[in-house]
BAVO-388688 format. One line per 10 residues: number of its first residue (from 1); their letters; for each residue x, y, z of N, C-alpha, C. Coordinates in Angstrom, 2 decimals. Layout:
NUM	A	X:Y:Z:X:Y:Z:X:Y:Z | ...
//
This chain:
1	XXXXXXXXXX	-87.23:-10.35:154.53:-87.53:-11.37:153.63:-88.64:-12.31:154.13 | -89.53:-12.71:153.23:-90.51:-13.59:153.64:-90.03:-14.93:154.05 | -90.46:-15.53:155.13:-90.05:-16.84:155.62:-88.72:-16.84:156.40 | -88.02:-15.67:156.62:-86.84:-15.58:157.33:-87.12:-15.05:158.66 | -86.85:-15.67:159.75:-87.19:-15.13:161.02:-86.07:-14.15:161.45 | -86.35:-13.01:161.95:-85.41:-12.07:162.34:-84.59:-12.54:163.52 | -83.28:-12.26:163.64:-82.45:-12.67:164.81:-82.93:-11.76:165.89 | -83.24:-12.48:167.01:-83.56:-11.75:168.19:-82.47:-11.89:169.20 | -82.36:-10.87:170.03:-81.25:-10.76:171.07:-81.90:-11.43:172.33 | -80.93:-11.75:173.26:-81.40:-12.25:174.60:-82.16:-11.09:175.28
11	XXXXXXXXXX	-81.69:-9.83:175.13:-82.38:-8.68:175.73:-83.73:-8.47:175.31 | -83.92:-8.60:173.94:-85.22:-8.46:173.32:-86.14:-9.58:173.79 | -85.68:-10.82:173.90:-86.45:-11.83:174.40:-86.93:-11.65:175.86 | -86.02:-11.24:176.70:-86.31:-10.89:178.04:-87.38:-9.91:178.23 | -87.16:-8.79:177.39:-88.20:-7.68:177.40:-89.60:-8.19:177.04 | -89.61:-8.97:175.95:-90.90:-9.48:175.50:-91.45:-10.51:176.52 | -90.66:-11.39:176.87:-91.19:-12.39:177.86:-91.71:-11.64:179.15 | -91.06:-10.57:179.71:-91.63:-10.00:180.88:-92.88:-9.23:180.63 | -93.00:-8.61:179.35:-94.19:-7.94:178.99:-95.32:-8.83:178.91 | -95.19:-10.01:178.26:-96.21:-11.06:178.03:-96.50:-11.78:179.31
21	XXXXXXXXXX	-95.68:-11.81:180.28:-96.06:-12.51:181.45:-96.17:-11.72:182.76 | -96.59:-10.43:182.41:-96.72:-9.47:183.54:-97.68:-9.82:184.66 | -98.66:-10.65:184.21:-99.65:-11.13:185.20:-99.32:-12.40:185.92 | -98.12:-12.94:185.50:-97.67:-14.27:186.12:-97.21:-14.03:187.64 | -97.68:-14.84:188.47:-97.48:-14.66:189.95:-96.06:-14.85:190.36 | -95.26:-15.53:189.51:-93.89:-15.87:189.85:-92.95:-14.89:189.01 | -93.51:-13.85:188.58:-92.61:-12.98:187.78:-91.39:-12.46:188.59 | -91.62:-12.10:189.78:-90.46:-11.53:190.67:-89.35:-12.64:190.66 | -89.70:-13.86:190.93:-88.63:-14.99:190.75:-88.13:-15.15:189.38 | -88.79:-14.97:188.38:-88.36:-15.05:186.98:-87.32:-13.99:186.73
31	XXXXXXXXXX	-87.57:-12.73:187.25:-86.77:-11.56:187.13:-85.39:-11.99:187.80 | -85.47:-12.49:188.97:-84.18:-12.82:189.72:-83.33:-13.92:188.84 | -83.99:-14.86:188.15:-83.29:-15.75:187.38:-82.75:-15.09:186.18 | -83.58:-14.20:185.50:-83.09:-13.57:184.24:-81.99:-12.64:184.65 | -81.90:-12.02:185.80:-80.75:-11.15:186.14:-79.57:-11.96:186.34 | -79.69:-13.13:186.90:-78.52:-14.04:187.10:-77.89:-14.52:185.72 | -78.81:-14.79:184.80:-78.33:-15.22:183.50:-77.75:-14.14:182.60 | -78.30:-12.78:182.85:-77.87:-11.89:181.99:-76.35:-11.67:181.74 | -75.53:-11.64:182.74:-74.06:-11.53:182.47:-73.53:-12.60:181.53 | -74.11:-13.70:181.39:-73.73:-14.72:180.48:-74.27:-14.67:179.13
41	XXXXXXXXXX	-75.50:-14.15:179.09:-76.27:-14.28:177.74:-76.45:-12.86:177.18 | -76.11:-11.87:177.82:-76.25:-10.46:177.30:-75.34:-10.23:176.09 | -75.91:-9.72:175.02:-75.20:-9.45:173.81:-75.22:-10.67:172.79 | -75.87:-11.69:173.25:-76.01:-12.84:172.32:-77.34:-12.83:171.63 | -77.39:-13.49:170.47:-78.60:-13.62:169.82:-79.11:-15.05:170.26 | -80.45:-15.20:170.15:-81.09:-16.41:170.54:-80.48:-17.69:169.96 | -80.16:-17.56:168.56:-79.55:-18.62:167.88:-78.14:-19.03:168.38 | -77.46:-18.09:169.14:-76.16:-18.35:169.70:-76.28:-19.10:171.08 | -77.50:-19.14:171.65:-77.73:-19.72:172.89:-78.10:-21.24:172.71 | -77.10:-22.10:172.96:-77.28:-23.48:172.58:-76.98:-24.36:173.91
51	XXXXXXXXXX	-77.23:-25.64:173.81:-77.08:-26.64:174.89:-75.76:-26.53:175.53 | -74.65:-26.42:174.73:-73.32:-26.27:175.29:-73.25:-25.10:176.20 | -73.59:-24.04:175.72:-73.53:-22.80:176.57:-74.34:-22.90:177.80 | -75.50:-23.48:177.71:-76.41:-23.62:178.89:-75.69:-24.58:179.77 | -75.14:-25.60:179.34:-74.48:-26.56:180.28:-73.23:-25.91:180.93 | -72.51:-25.05:180.33:-71.43:-24.38:180.97:-71.93:-23.42:182.04 | -73.12:-22.74:181.82:-73.71:-21.90:182.70:-74.27:-22.68:183.90 | -74.85:-23.78:183.59:-75.52:-24.65:184.64:-74.26:-25.08:185.63 | -73.13:-25.47:185.11:-71.96:-25.84:185.88:-71.63:-24.86:186.81 | -71.58:-23.56:186.45:-71.26:-22.36:187.22:-72.21:-22.25:188.40
61	XXXXXXXXXX	-73.59:-22.50:187.88:-74.63:-22.26:188.91:-74.56:-23.33:189.93 | -74.33:-24.56:189.58:-74.28:-25.70:190.43:-73.10:-25.43:191.52 | -71.99:-24.80:191.05:-70.91:-24.59:191.92:-71.24:-23.45:192.88 | -72.06:-22.58:192.51:-72.30:-21.36:193.38:-73.60:-21.31:194.11 | -74.64:-22.17:193.84:-75.82:-22.18:194.50:-75.92:-22.88:195.79 | -76.82:-22.53:196.57:-76.90:-23.12:197.96:-77.72:-24.35:197.98 | -78.88:-24.40:197.41:-79.75:-25.62:197.52:-79.89:-26.28:196.12 | -80.12:-27.66:196.30:-80.12:-28.44:195.12:-81.28:-28.10:194.14 | -82.47:-27.74:194.61:-83.46:-27.39:193.75:-83.26:-25.99:192.98 | -82.83:-25.03:193.84:-82.48:-23.71:193.17:-81.47:-23.75:192.13
71	XXXXXXXXXX	-80.59:-24.71:192.29:-79.46:-24.87:191.37:-79.91:-25.04:189.89 | -80.83:-25.79:189.72:-81.35:-26.19:188.38:-82.60:-25.44:188.02 | -83.45:-25.15:188.93:-84.77:-24.58:188.55:-84.53:-23.26:187.83 | -84.03:-22.33:188.30:-83.83:-21.05:187.65:-83.36:-21.13:186.26 | -82.29:-21.78:186.10:-81.64:-21.89:184.77:-82.42:-22.57:183.70 | -83.12:-23.73:184.13:-83.89:-24.42:183.11:-85.28:-23.78:182.91 | -85.81:-23.12:183.92:-87.06:-22.52:183.59:-86.92:-21.32:182.60 | -85.83:-20.53:182.81:-85.63:-19.38:181.93:-85.07:-19.79:180.54 | -84.30:-20.87:180.55:-83.61:-21.35:179.26:-84.82:-21.82:178.40 | -85.78:-22.53:179.09:-87.06:-22.99:178.37:-87.88:-21.91:177.83
81	XXXXXXXX	-87.94:-20.72:178.61:-88.65:-19.61:178.19:-87.97:-18.98:176.94 | -86.73:-18.95:176.97:-86.00:-18.32:175.95:-85.99:-19.29:174.59 | -86.01:-20.52:174.83:-86.29:-21.48:173.69:-87.55:-21.30:173.07 | -88.58:-20.97:173.90:-89.87:-20.62:173.36:-89.83:-19.50:172.24 | -89.10:-18.37:172.75:-89.14:-17.23:171.96:-88.19:-17.51:170.77 | -87.21:-18.24:170.82:-86.39:-18.52:169.70:-87.14:-19.06:168.47 | -88.16:-19.76:168.78:-89.01:-20.43:167.68:-90.19:-19.67:167.29 | -90.34:-18.48:167.77:-91.61:-17.73:167.47:-91.34:-16.82:166.27
//
């Protein structure tokens, strides 16, 4: 339908993001963060990924990460990237 955006999955967004950022110098780190998020987001569509879900994932990451910066950085960088794809 015209004007209706197709529902994209987490996996589709990840594949597209990695293809479009292949020249990014931090892609190795991005892949690490995406792999960490995959067990939580795999099988979801982007419209199912919301602030509540990301807050729950963030709480798990905070409990299991070693450094204060790495606890937040990976989750919010990749969540921001996925939010970008949700609106495309």
